[in-house]
C-alpha positions, 0 to 999 in steps of 0.5 A: 903337368899340364900347360898352356899349349898350340896345336898345329893342326889349327893354326898354331893357336893357343889350347889350354891343356896339353899334358907335358908330363910323358914329354921330355924336359929339356932346359938349359944346364951348366956344365957342371951340372948343378941345378940350382935355379930356374928351369934347372931347378925345376928339372931337378924338382919336378923331372928327375934331372940328376945333379952332376949331370950337365948335357945329355939325358937325365931324368925324364930330362935333356939337359942343354948346356949353356953355361960352362963348369963352374958356371962360366959364361958359353960363347955363343958358338960352344952354346949353338955346339950344344944345341947341335948335339941336342939336335941329333939326339932329338933326330935318333930319337924319334919315339921321344917328344920334347918340351924344349924351353927357352935355354940359356935365354934367363940364367944363362944370359942370352936372348931369345934372338939369339938362340932360337934360331939355332933350332931352326932345323930341329925335327918335328918331335920337338916341341918350344916355348909359345915366346920363341914363335916369331923366330921359328919356322911356320912348322913349329911346333909349340908347348907353351911357356915355362 
């Protein structure tokens, strides 16, 4: 699958057709692992995310909880704890490249201003949705938008 992406070597300008097929698709999930809509549904249908896995590696994905069990609302502090857990996982797996979607900004009910700054210290093997560009450090890399 291809997406529009930005190339950090070209000053984060948009370049077309980045091959994201080998990237780990990071999506906002609920703790119950019910991947019924949005990026979670895409992850289940196209990237092998398993139903019932609400956090961590699953298929060609990483489920990052932004909703609780039974799809209840989480606090920002709870989401941030899960983001930090993901960042640790990404650091421990430098051989993998992560395609981070706008987790929590759709069905999760949060804004990009709430969530994007949580990724400020993510490692360089993380690529972010272009919609977060103004909210992340200039060294951040972007893959496009979902």
